[in-house]
Every structure is written in structure tokens, then in C-alpha cells.
N, C-alpha and C positions, 0 to 999 in steps of 0.2 A: 681213752679212745672215743668215748661218746662225746666228751667235751670237745675234742679236736674236730670230730665230725660236725658237731653243732656249730663250732666256731667257723669252720670252713663253709658250711651251709649258710651261716649268717653273713659272712663276708661275701659269699657268692650272691646271696639275695640282695644285700646292700648294693653291691656292684651292679646287679641287674636293675635295681630301682633307679640308681643314678644314671645308668645308660638309657633306661626307658624315659626318665625325666628329660635328659638331654635330647633324645629323639623327639619327644613331644614339643619341646621348645624350638627345635630346628624346624619341625613341621609348622608350628605357629609362625615362625619367622618366614618360612616359605610361603605360607598362606598370605601373610601380611605383604610380603614382597610381590606376590602375584596380584594381590588386590591393588597395591600401589601402581604396578605396571598397567593394569587394566584402567585405573583412573587416569593415568597419564595418556594412555592410548585414546580413551574416550574424549578427554579434554583436547588432545591434539586433533582428533577427527573433527570436533566441533570448530576449533580454531581454524583449521584448514578450510572448512566449508564457509566460514564467515569472513575470512581474510580479504577476499576479493569483492565483497558486497559493496556496491556503489549506489548511493541513494539517488543519484541523477541518471542512473541507467535507464534505457528504454525498456528493459526487461525486468524492472524492479519487482513487479508483482510475481512473476514466475520465479525469480531468484529468491524472493521472500518465502514463497510456498515451499521451495526445495529445502530451505533452511528449517522451516517449521516441521517438515517431514522427517528430519533427522531423529533417530531413535537411540540416543545414548543409553547404555545399560547401567552405568554407575551413577552414584549420587553426585559426584563431582562433575561428571559430564552433563548430567541433567541440569545442575545448577549453572554451569557455564552457559548452556544453551538458553535457559530461562532468563539469566541476567542479560545476555545479548539481546534477546527478543524484547524484553521490557525497555531497556535503555535505548535501543535502536528505534523501537516503535515511537518513542517520544521524540527522538531526533528527527525521524522522517516526518512525523506529524507537524512539528514546528517548522521544519524546512519548507514543506509543501504549503502550509498555512501562510507563511510569509510570501511564497511565490504567488499564491492565489490573491492575496491582498494587493500585490503589485499589479495584478491584472485589472484592478478596479478602474473603471472609466467614469469620471465625474460627469454629472449632468450637463455641466457647462462646456465640457470638452467636445470638440468637433466630431471625434470618433463616436460619441454617443448618438450621433445622427447617421452613423455609418452602419447599416444593417450587417454587412459582411464582417466588419471588425467585431461587432457584438456577437455574431454567430461563432466566430473563431474563438473569442474569449469564453463563450459558453462551453464549447467543445473542450477547451483546455481545462476549465474549471471542473467539468464532469470527470475528466481523466484524473485530476488531482483528488477529487472525492473518492474515486475508485481506489486509488493508491492508499489514501488515509484509511478507508474502510478495511482494506485488505490487511494492512499492517496492524490494525487494531481489532482484528476479528475475534480475538480472545478476550477483549475488554467487554465490560458491561455496555449494553445498548445506550444507557443514559450518558455514559462517559463519551461514547462515540458521537452521539447527537450533539453534545455540548461542544465537542471539538470541530464539528463540521457545520455548525449553525451559521457562522459568518459567510462561509462559502456558499451555502444553500441560499442565503439571502442575496448574495451577489448574482447568482444564477437567476433567481426569481426576478430581480431588478432588470437584468439584461433581457430576459425572455419577455417581460412586459413591454420594454422599449421596442423589441423586435416586432411584437404584435402591433404596436402603435405605428411603427414605420411601414409595416405591411399594409395596414388599413389606409395610410396616406397614399401609398403607391396605388392601391386599388381605387381610391377616389380620383387620383390623377388620371389613371387609365380610363375610368368611367367618363370623366369630363372630356378627355380627348376623343373618345368614341362618340360621345354625345355631340361634341362640337363638329366632328367630321360628318356625322349623319345629318345634322341640321344644315350645314353649308351645302352638302350635296342636294338636299331637298330644295334649298333656295335656288340652286342652279337649274334644277329640273323645272321649277315653277317659272323661272324667268324665261327659259328657252321654250316652254310650252305656251307662253303667252301669245303666240300667234305672230310675233314679229319675225322679221327676216334676219335679225342680228342673233348670232349664236356665240355665247362667251366661250373663251378657251381656257 
């Protein structure tokens, strides 16, 4: 009888261990499944947020900031976001750098003497700089400086030319005012010479 009781207890214990092991494996499977589902949800959330991102949008800076503010909780979601930000920052930088270089006005071009055209180009270049700085805000400053240096040089070139054109305009205005004043002085001198003739 003791042997039968021990055998039954052993079989019961063994059955209990097997059932417990199966339960642990099922729980592990559930945990893995839940983790996989969270990963998928995180990745989908990131993908949904970035799917409509347009590098030519007027609201690119605001759109970029919204994407940067995403807070995925899983490693896969974080990786998906980081990969997007890194690759897209490069694409945006290259795209807008090309756009900036297309705004270059050669010294020999007639637009280089057009103050309005230069000021418009400066405004556009400054907007491009703002976009590039925004999408590269997590990069090292030296890297950003390297990327924006050609654009800053263009802006500087245009600003110097605007200053030259402004000085020329000022000189022309001064000459006109001086010319007008001297001709009025001559009229007064002539008419006050005591003669009866008055010029019109």
C-alpha cells in the first residue's frame, strides 16, 4: 500500500510538474506574443506618422518636430524612428542644399544688379538654412556647419552685393539732391540779378 501511495503521489507530482512546465511555456509564449504585438503596434505608429512626410511641404519644420516627438516604447519602434530620422535628415539636407545652389546668381548675371532679386534669394536661402538646421538638430554642430557652409557663403555674397547696391542708390540720390539744389540756387541768383527777365 505504501508503494502504491508513493507511486500515485509520484505520478501526481510528475503530472503536476509537466502541467506547470506547460503553463510556464504558455505564459512565455503569451509574453513573446504580447511583446511582438507591441513591437508591431509601435512600428505601425511610427510608419503611420512618417508616411505622409513631404520634404517639399511648407510645414516641413513643424512636421519634422512632430515626428521627432514620437515616443515609441519598444526597441523596434525606436529603431524604426531613428532609422527614418537619420536617412530622411540626409535626404532633406541634400535636397535643400541642391535647391540652395540653384539659387546662386553669378556676378555676371543681370540679376546680380537687382537688389530685389538678391533680397528674395537671401530670404529663400535663410529658410533653407532653417530647414537644414532643424532636421539636423540632433547632429553634432561641426557636421551641421559643414553642411550649411556653402549656403552661408551664398547668403554672405548676396548680402555684400545688396550693401553695394544700397550705397550706389544712396550716392545717386545724393547727386540728384545736390543737382536739384544747385540748379535752384542758380535760378535764384539769375532772377535776383536785378533784371526784368524772370526764367520759368
